[in-house]
C-alpha positions as CSV (number, residue, x, y, z in Angstrom):
1,M,131.3,81.2,88.0
2,K,127.3,80.9,87.4
3,K,128.7,81.6,83.5
4,T,131.1,78.7,83.9
5,L,129.0,75.8,85.1
6,F,126.1,77.2,82.8
7,T,128.9,76.7,79.9
8,I,129.4,72.8,81.4
9,L,125.8,72.5,81.2
10,V,125.4,73.5,78.0
11,L,128.3,71.3,76.8
12,A,127.2,68.4,78.0
13,L,123.6,68.6,76.5
14,I,125.4,68.7,73.1
15,C,127.5,65.9,73.9
16,Q,124.7,63.9,75.0
17,S,122.8,64.9,72.0
18,H,126.0,63.8,69.7
19,L,125.9,60.8,71.5
20,N,121.9,59.6,71.4
21,A,121.9,60.6,67.5
22,Q,125.1,58.3,67.2
23,V,122.8,55.5,68.3
24,S,119.1,56.1,66.8
25,G,119.5,55.3,63.7
26,N,117.6,56.6,60.2
27,S,114.4,55.4,62.0
28,Q,114.2,57.7,64.6
29,Y,115.2,60.3,61.8
30,A,112.6,63.4,62.0
31,A,113.0,67.5,61.8
32,S,110.8,70.6,62.0
33,P,107.9,70.0,59.7
34,A,109.2,72.5,57.1
35,S,112.5,71.2,55.9
36,A,112.1,67.5,57.0
37,N,108.9,64.5,56.8
38,Y,109.2,61.2,58.8
39,L,107.2,58.2,59.2
40,Y,107.3,55.7,61.8
41,N,105.3,52.7,61.6
42,S,104.6,52.4,65.2
43,Q,102.5,49.0,65.2
44,Q,102.8,47.5,68.1
45,N,103.5,43.8,68.5
46,Y,105.1,43.3,71.7
47,A,104.6,40.3,73.7
48,T,102.8,40.9,76.6
49,T,101.7,39.3,79.6
50,S,98.9,38.7,81.5
51,R,99.7,40.9,84.5
52,G,102.5,43.1,82.8
53,A,106.5,43.2,83.5
54,T,108.6,43.6,86.2
55,T,106.0,44.1,88.8
56,A,107.0,44.8,92.4
57,A,104.7,42.5,94.7
58,M,101.2,43.3,96.2
59,I,100.2,43.1,98.8
60,T,96.2,43.1,99.4
61,S,93.3,43.7,101.2
62,N,93.1,40.1,101.4
63,N,96.6,39.4,103.2
64,D,98.1,38.0,100.3
65,I,101.2,39.0,98.3
66,T,101.1,38.6,94.3
67,V,104.6,38.1,93.0
68,D,105.2,38.4,88.8
69,V,108.0,37.0,86.8
70,N,108.8,37.4,83.3
71,G,111.8,35.8,81.7
72,L,112.5,35.8,77.1
73,M,114.6,34.1,75.6
74,N,116.1,34.5,72.3
75,I,116.3,31.9,69.9
76,L,118.0,31.2,66.7
77,A,116.2,28.9,64.1
78,D,117.3,25.7,62.3
79,N,115.1,25.7,59.8
80,Y,114.0,27.7,56.8
81,V,111.6,27.9,54.1
82,A,111.1,30.6,51.6
83,V,108.6,31.2,49.8
84,F,108.9,32.5,46.5
85,N,105.4,33.5,44.4
86,V,105.4,33.1,40.2
87,V,103.4,34.6,37.7
88,Q,103.3,32.7,34.0
89,V,100.9,34.8,30.5
90,G,100.7,33.5,28.4
91,E,98.6,33.1,24.6
92,T,97.4,29.3,25.0
93,T,97.4,26.9,27.8
94,E,100.3,24.8,26.3
95,Q,102.5,28.2,26.0
96,T,102.1,29.4,29.5
97,D,102.2,25.7,31.1
98,E,105.5,25.4,28.8
99,F,107.4,28.5,30.2
100,M,106.0,28.0,33.9
101,R,108.3,24.6,33.8
102,N,110.9,26.3,32.1
103,R,111.0,28.9,34.2
104,I,110.8,26.1,37.9
105,Q,113.0,23.8,36.3
106,R,116.3,26.5,35.7
107,F,115.1,27.9,39.5
108,K,115.6,24.4,40.2
109,D,118.9,23.8,38.6
110,E,120.3,26.6,39.8
111,L,120.0,26.0,43.7
112,K,121.6,22.6,42.7
113,K,124.5,25.1,42.1
114,I,124.5,26.0,45.7
115,N,124.3,22.8,47.1
116,V,119.9,23.3,48.3
117,D,118.6,20.0,48.6
118,A,116.2,18.6,45.8
119,A,114.3,17.5,48.2
120,G,113.3,20.5,50.2
121,I,111.9,21.6,46.9
122,K,108.0,21.9,46.6
123,T,105.7,24.1,44.3
124,D,102.2,24.6,44.8
125,M,100.2,25.1,42.0
126,L,97.7,28.2,43.4
127,S,95.8,29.2,40.3
128,F,95.2,28.5,36.1
129,V,92.9,31.1,34.6
130,P,92.1,33.0,30.9
131,K,92.5,36.8,30.7
132,Y,90.6,38.6,29.3
133,E,90.3,42.6,27.5
134,F,88.2,44.7,26.3
135,Q,87.3,44.6,22.5
136,A,85.4,47.6,20.6
137,E,82.4,46.3,18.3
138,N,82.0,49.5,15.9
139,R,78.3,49.9,14.5
140,V,76.1,52.8,13.3
141,F,75.2,54.5,15.7
142,S,77.4,53.0,19.3
143,K,80.1,51.2,20.1
144,T,80.2,48.3,22.1
145,Y,83.1,46.9,24.3
146,N,83.4,43.0,24.6
147,E,84.8,41.0,27.1
148,V,87.2,38.3,25.0
149,P,89.8,35.8,25.9
150,T,93.2,36.8,25.0
151,G,95.4,34.0,27.1
152,F,96.2,32.9,30.1
153,E,97.5,33.1,33.6
154,M,99.4,30.8,35.6
155,Q,100.5,31.3,39.3
156,K,102.8,29.1,41.7
157,N,104.6,29.1,44.8
158,I,107.5,27.7,45.5
159,S,109.0,26.5,48.8
160,V,112.6,26.0,49.6
161,H,113.9,24.7,53.1
162,F,117.5,25.8,54.1
163,K,118.8,24.8,57.7
164,N,121.5,28.7,57.6
165,S,120.1,31.9,57.0
166,E,123.3,33.1,54.9
167,E,122.1,30.5,52.7
168,L,119.1,32.8,51.4
169,D,121.3,35.4,49.9
170,A,122.2,32.7,47.9
171,I,118.7,31.4,47.3
172,V,117.7,35.2,46.6
173,S,120.0,35.2,43.6
174,A,119.0,31.8,41.9
175,A,115.6,32.6,41.6
176,A,116.4,36.2,40.3
177,V,118.4,33.9,37.7
178,A,115.0,32.5,36.6
179,E,113.4,35.5,36.7
180,I,111.6,34.9,39.4
181,Y,111.3,38.4,42.1
182,D,109.1,37.3,44.0
183,L,110.2,36.6,47.8
184,A,106.8,36.4,48.9
185,K,107.9,35.5,52.8
186,V,110.5,33.0,55.0
187,D,109.2,30.5,57.5
188,Y,111.3,30.1,60.9
189,F,111.1,26.8,63.1
190,I,112.5,25.2,66.0
191,P,111.9,21.3,66.0
192,N,112.7,21.2,69.7
193,L,110.4,23.7,71.2
194,Q,109.0,22.1,74.0
195,N,112.9,21.6,76.1
196,L,113.5,25.2,75.4
197,R,109.6,26.0,76.6
198,D,110.5,23.9,79.8
199,S,113.6,26.0,80.4
200,L,112.7,28.8,80.6
201,R,109.6,28.3,82.8
202,N,112.4,26.5,85.0
203,K,114.9,29.5,85.4
204,C,110.9,31.5,85.7
205,L,110.4,29.7,88.8
206,Q,114.0,29.4,90.1
207,Y,113.8,33.6,89.9
208,V,109.9,33.6,91.4
209,K,111.6,31.7,94.8
210,T,113.8,34.1,95.6
211,K,111.9,37.1,94.4
212,S,109.6,35.4,97.5
213,K,112.4,35.1,99.9
214,S,114.3,38.3,99.3
215,Y,110.3,40.2,100.7
216,E,111.5,38.0,104.2
217,V,113.6,40.8,104.9
218,L,110.9,43.4,105.8
219,G,109.5,40.5,108.0
220,L,107.5,39.2,106.2
221,K,107.0,35.1,106.2
222,L,104.4,33.8,102.9
223,D,102.6,30.3,103.4
224,T,104.3,28.6,100.9
225,L,101.4,25.9,101.0
226,R,98.8,27.7,99.9
227,K,99.7,29.7,97.0
228,V,97.7,30.0,94.2
229,M,99.5,30.3,90.5
230,E,98.4,31.2,86.7
231,D,101.2,30.9,83.8
232,N,101.6,31.9,80.0
233,F,103.5,31.1,77.3
234,I,103.8,34.0,74.5
235,T,105.5,32.6,71.4
236,T,106.9,35.4,68.6
237,Y,108.7,35.1,65.0
238,P,110.3,37.6,63.2
239,Q,107.8,38.3,60.4
240,T,105.6,40.4,62.9
241,R,108.7,42.4,64.0
242,Y,109.3,43.7,60.9
243,F,108.6,47.7,61.4
244,S,108.9,50.2,58.5
245,Y,110.1,54.2,58.2
246,R,110.6,56.8,55.9
247,A,113.5,59.3,57.0
248,F,114.4,62.3,54.8
249,S,115.7,65.9,54.6
250,R,113.5,68.4,52.3
251,P,115.7,70.2,50.0
252,S,115.7,74.2,51.1
253,L,113.5,76.4,48.5
254,G,114.8,79.5,49.4
255,S,117.9,80.0,47.1
256,I,114.8,79.8,43.8
257,K,112.5,81.5,45.4
258,K,112.8,84.4,43.3
259,K,113.4,83.1,40.3
260,S,109.5,83.4,38.4
261,Q,108.0,80.2,36.5
262,V,110.0,77.4,39.1
263,T,109.2,73.8,38.7
264,T,109.8,71.7,41.3
265,N,110.1,67.0,40.9
266,D,109.9,66.0,44.5
267,A,112.3,62.2,44.5
268,T,110.4,59.1,45.1
269,Q,110.4,58.2,48.7
270,V,111.1,54.9,50.0
271,N,110.3,52.8,52.7
272,S,112.6,51.0,54.8
273,K,112.2,48.9,57.0
274,F,113.7,47.2,59.9
275,Y,113.7,44.4,62.3
276,N,112.7,45.1,66.2
277,Q,113.3,42.9,68.7
278,V,110.6,42.4,71.6
279,D,111.8,45.5,73.9
280,Y,113.6,43.8,77.0
281,D,112.9,46.4,80.3
282,R,109.6,44.0,80.1
283,Y,111.4,41.5,81.6
284,D,112.5,40.7,84.9
285,L,115.2,38.0,83.1
286,V,116.8,37.8,79.4
287,I,118.4,34.5,78.2
288,N,120.7,35.2,74.7
289,P,119.8,39.4,75.3
290,L,122.5,39.6,72.3
291,I,121.6,39.1,68.7
292,T,122.6,39.8,65.2
293,E,119.6,38.3,63.1
294,P,116.5,38.3,63.3
295,V,115.0,35.8,66.2
296,V,111.8,33.9,67.3
297,Q,111.3,35.5,71.0
298,L,109.8,32.8,73.5
299,S,108.3,35.0,76.5
300,Y,106.9,33.1,79.8
301,S,105.2,35.0,82.3
302,V,104.2,33.5,85.8
303,S,102.1,35.1,88.6
304,V,102.1,33.7,91.7
305,K,99.6,34.0,95.0
306,Y,101.2,34.0,98.8
307,F,98.8,33.8,101.7
308,L,100.5,35.6,105.0
309,K,100.6,33.2,107.4
310,E,98.1,33.8,110.5
311,E,100.5,35.1,112.9
312,E,101.8,37.8,109.9
313,K,98.4,39.2,109.0
314,P,97.7,42.4,111.1
315,K,95.1,42.5,113.4
316,N,91.9,44.0,113.3
317,N,91.8,46.4,116.4
318,Y,88.3,47.6,117.9
319,Y,87.8,50.9,119.8
320,I,85.2,51.9,121.3
321,L,84.4,55.5,123.3
322,T,83.2,54.6,127.2
323,P,80.7,57.5,129.1
324,N,83.6,58.8,130.4
325,G,85.6,59.8,127.1
326,E,87.7,57.3,127.0
327,V,89.2,55.6,124.5
328,K,89.6,51.6,124.9
329,V,90.4,49.1,122.6
330,F,87.5,46.5,122.4
331,N,88.3,42.6,121.8
332,P,85.3,40.6,120.3
333,K,84.6,36.9,121.5
């Protein structure tokens, strides 16, 4: 019987390990130091609250109860701006400027083909500077290196406004046609952010009332006229929620150890990145929890301190010891 139970336990653990591996993804990949290497960017950029999330109500010595509620709302942006950086070099100022204008115009032509509004394309001049190189000057007993101008470098940013996140792939392809490869960043915009804040606040405050009322089961009556409240909003944008990792498995060298003069060349390991939303376990309620693309995450924390009504406050009893050795309650007035 014991052997059967042990076998069932081992099978259960094996099944559990397979299930965990199925849903973990490569960002969690790791093996023994001898056979694998794992690098994970553990920056914690969570939207933290003033007291932490899902904190139970706490009664202090001052006869008050503090109730914390934390809410999170996932919001899809309805406006985006992609910013591309363009670097152009040339032998003369005229040539550099002409090459830059041609690349930007070609980019605009490609964007027009995918119906990007020309009014949403803006350029920003960053720099236009000469480039120098060292030129050797030979002398009888020495050699001197002097900096001499050899050309010019111009940098510009191109901002492209679009309204559907699926358009970004086509915009990047259009940039590649114009030999523009540096996508500097993508900004997310939500015009009705204040309305969404009000909606999240109202839901959290309603939850505070429900949570506070639940403590009446314990016989505690809260004074709703005497209370203190503090709250806080935090908006987390997708740019701050990308994490990098490097997961790979090292090949075994056991089969070639016996050979002499063996040279091994390591493959280049590429850092991968993924979007990781704010964890839900920090929140009492989450609105729009299912997401399939990067979103703006709006979090709201509220802390309400209620005071117990007078009849609910625990009484302080004083005792005295009589000369006869008896303990009696003493009520000072």
